[in-house]
C-alpha positions as CSV (number, residue, x, y, z in Angstrom):
1,M,100.6,126.5,133.7
2,Q,100.8,123.0,132.2
3,D,102.9,122.8,129.0
4,Y,101.9,119.5,127.5
5,K,104.4,119.1,124.7
6,K,107.2,120.3,126.8
7,D,106.2,117.9,129.6
8,I,106.0,114.9,127.0
9,N,109.4,115.8,125.5
10,N,111.0,116.0,128.8
11,Y,109.7,112.9,130.4
12,W,109.8,110.6,127.5
13,G,113.0,112.1,125.9
14,N,114.7,111.5,129.1
15,L,113.4,107.9,129.3
16,W,114.4,107.1,125.6
17,S,117.9,108.6,126.3
18,E,118.3,106.3,129.3
19,N,116.6,103.2,127.9
20,R,118.3,102.0,124.5
21,Q,118.2,98.3,125.1
22,G,116.1,96.3,122.7
23,L,113.1,93.9,123.4
24,D,113.7,90.7,125.3
25,I,112.4,88.1,122.8
26,T,112.6,85.5,125.5
27,D,110.0,87.3,127.6
28,T,106.5,85.8,127.0
29,V,104.7,88.9,126.3
30,T,107.0,90.1,123.5
31,P,106.4,87.1,121.2
32,F,102.7,87.3,122.1
33,K,102.4,90.9,120.9
34,F,104.4,90.3,117.8
35,K,102.3,87.2,116.9
36,Y,98.9,88.8,117.3
37,F,99.4,92.6,116.8
38,L,102.1,92.7,114.2
39,K,102.8,89.4,112.3
40,P,99.2,89.0,110.8
41,F,99.7,92.2,108.9
42,L,103.4,92.0,108.3
43,D,102.7,88.7,106.4
44,K,100.3,90.6,104.1
45,I,102.4,93.5,103.1
46,K,103.8,93.5,99.8
47,W,107.5,93.3,99.3
48,G,109.1,96.6,100.0
49,G,106.0,98.0,101.6
50,S,106.0,100.4,104.4
51,V,105.4,100.4,108.2
52,C,105.1,103.3,110.6
53,E,105.2,103.3,114.4
54,V,103.5,106.3,116.0
55,G,105.4,107.0,119.3
56,S,108.4,105.3,118.0
57,G,110.6,106.1,121.0
58,N,113.7,103.9,121.1
59,C,112.7,102.0,117.9
60,Q,112.8,98.6,119.6
61,W,109.6,97.3,117.8
62,L,110.8,98.7,114.5
63,L,114.1,97.0,114.9
64,L,112.2,93.6,115.6
65,I,110.1,94.1,112.5
66,H,113.3,94.8,110.4
67,A,114.7,91.4,111.8
68,Y,111.5,89.6,110.5
69,R,111.0,91.6,107.3
70,P,114.3,93.4,106.3
71,D,112.7,94.5,102.9
72,L,110.1,96.8,104.5
73,K,110.6,100.5,104.7
74,L,110.4,101.6,108.3
75,Y,109.2,105.0,109.6
76,G,108.3,106.6,112.8
77,V,106.4,109.5,114.3
78,D,107.3,110.9,117.7
79,L,107.1,114.2,119.5
80,T,110.5,114.0,121.3
81,D,113.8,115.2,120.2
82,E,115.4,112.0,121.4
83,A,113.2,109.7,119.4
84,V,114.2,111.5,116.2
85,K,118.0,111.3,117.2
86,I,117.6,107.5,117.8
87,G,115.8,107.0,114.6
88,K,118.8,108.6,112.6
89,E,121.1,106.4,114.4
90,Y,119.2,103.3,113.1
91,G,118.6,104.8,109.7
92,I,114.9,105.2,110.4
93,E,113.1,108.3,109.2
94,V,111.1,109.8,112.2
95,T,108.7,112.6,111.7
96,Q,108.8,114.9,114.7
97,A,105.2,115.8,115.3
98,D,102.3,116.0,117.8
99,T,100.3,112.8,117.1
100,R,97.1,114.7,117.3
101,D,98.2,116.6,114.1
102,I,100.5,114.5,112.0
103,P,101.8,116.3,108.9
104,L,101.6,113.4,106.5
105,E,99.2,112.5,103.6
106,D,96.4,110.1,104.1
107,G,97.2,106.5,103.5
108,V,100.9,107.1,103.3
109,Y,102.0,103.9,105.0
110,D,100.8,100.3,104.5
111,F,100.7,99.5,108.1
112,V,100.6,102.0,111.2
113,Y,100.6,100.9,114.7
114,S,101.2,102.5,118.2
115,W,101.7,101.1,121.7
116,G,101.0,103.2,124.7
117,V,100.6,106.5,122.9
118,I,97.0,107.8,122.7
119,E,96.4,107.5,126.4
120,H,99.1,110.1,127.2
121,M,96.7,113.0,126.2
122,K,93.2,114.3,126.7
123,E,92.4,114.2,123.0
124,S,92.9,110.5,122.6
125,D,90.4,110.5,119.7
126,K,92.4,112.9,117.7
127,A,95.5,111.0,118.0
128,L,93.7,107.7,117.1
129,S,92.0,109.4,114.1
130,E,95.3,110.7,112.9
131,Q,97.1,107.3,113.1
132,Y,94.1,105.7,111.3
133,R,94.2,108.3,108.6
134,I,97.7,107.7,107.5
135,A,97.3,104.0,107.5
136,K,96.7,102.7,104.0
137,K,95.5,99.2,104.9
138,F,96.5,97.9,108.3
139,F,96.4,99.5,111.8
140,S,97.1,98.3,115.4
141,V,96.7,100.2,118.6
142,D,96.6,99.5,122.5
143,V,96.0,101.3,125.7
144,P,96.1,100.3,129.4
145,Y,93.2,98.2,130.5
146,K,91.3,99.7,133.3
147,N,90.0,96.4,134.7
148,S,93.5,94.8,135.0
149,F,94.8,94.2,138.6
150,L,98.2,95.4,137.5
151,V,96.9,98.8,136.2
152,Q,94.5,99.3,139.2
153,R,97.4,98.7,141.6
154,N,99.8,100.9,139.7
155,I,97.3,103.8,139.6
156,K,96.7,103.3,143.4
157,R,100.4,103.4,144.0
158,L,101.0,106.6,142.0
159,K,98.2,108.4,143.6
160,E,99.3,107.5,147.1
161,A,102.8,108.8,146.0
162,G,101.1,112.1,145.4
163,K,101.0,112.1,141.6
164,S,98.3,114.2,140.1
165,D,95.9,112.9,137.3
166,Y,97.9,115.1,134.9
167,E,101.2,113.6,135.9
168,I,99.7,110.0,135.6
169,M,98.5,110.8,132.2
170,I,101.8,112.0,131.0
171,E,104.0,109.3,132.6
172,H,101.7,106.2,132.5
173,G,98.5,107.1,130.7
174,K,94.9,106.9,131.2
175,A,93.3,103.6,131.4
176,F,90.2,102.3,129.5
177,D,87.7,99.6,130.1
178,N,86.2,97.5,127.4
179,D,83.3,99.6,126.6
180,E,85.4,102.9,126.8
181,F,87.9,101.4,124.4
182,K,85.4,100.1,122.0
183,E,83.6,103.5,122.0
184,L,86.9,105.3,121.2
185,L,87.9,102.8,118.5
186,F,84.5,102.8,116.7
187,S,84.2,106.5,116.8
188,V,87.3,106.5,114.5
189,I,87.5,103.5,112.2
190,D,85.0,102.6,109.4
191,K,82.0,100.3,110.3
192,N,83.0,98.0,107.5
193,D,86.7,97.5,108.7
194,N,87.7,94.0,110.0
195,V,88.4,94.4,113.6
196,E,89.6,92.1,116.4
197,I,89.8,93.5,119.9
198,L,92.2,91.6,122.4
199,N,94.3,92.2,125.4
200,N,98.0,91.6,125.7
201,Y,101.1,92.0,128.0
202,M,101.2,90.7,131.5
203,V,98.3,89.2,133.5
204,M,100.0,88.1,136.7
205,P,101.3,90.5,139.5
206,Y,104.9,91.3,139.1
207,R,105.9,89.1,142.1
208,L,104.4,86.1,140.2
209,R,105.8,87.0,136.7
210,G,107.6,83.7,136.6
211,F,104.3,82.0,136.1
212,E,103.5,84.1,133.0
213,R,105.0,81.7,130.5
214,F,102.4,79.1,131.7
215,L,99.3,81.1,130.7
216,P,97.5,80.2,127.6
217,D,97.1,82.8,124.8
218,S,93.4,82.7,125.3
219,L,93.7,83.9,128.9
220,R,96.1,86.7,127.9
221,K,93.8,88.0,125.1
222,K,91.2,88.6,127.8
223,L,93.1,89.6,130.8
224,G,96.4,91.3,129.8
225,H,97.1,94.6,131.2
226,N,96.6,96.5,127.9
227,I,93.6,96.3,125.7
228,G,94.1,96.8,121.9
229,A,92.8,96.2,118.4
230,V,94.0,95.0,115.1
231,V,92.1,96.6,112.1
232,E,92.2,95.8,108.4
233,K,90.8,98.7,106.4
234,Q,88.2,98.0,103.8
């Protein structure tokens, strides 16, 4: 019988234990994501405000935020024991919780974001709703983009290797096309919120990654292998 929480803790806990390095800010996709998914809201948060990453993992994005805005109070939410341990090492308070049921009050953080989290469960809507609920003003999220060549190739490779749909969901996540992502997003957020939907991360196949730096932002926003949204609550 599948034990979802145990499987998440084992796979991702081991990954974070082995992967402690920070982000490569010279990589094209890192400054792109910071520029469009984080910076617009970080620039609007008052001095001493709060930011929470749901699925904080090894805290690499929170550390980048700290470098940009050291005045902000940083928090995380994660199911794994390892993420809580890493958070303590960096002085970041990480609430250990299932992201489908976060034991925090409504609007507790000024800005809440998550990368690659809600696609790792069947109830993506519950996780998205919880993240949106604990955000006071700003919210960002992304998931794998089903129409991306990179995502399609990766799923094909995993299935050829004998991975089950459940294993793919746990380790790599479900993929969404434009309509599926919009349906999920707008089932959770308020119709009056300010929303921008855009893609991010890589566009080119891995063997051509050297050409990524030449791609304009406009192309990455449409074809990047993750699709996401930045939301300002009204």
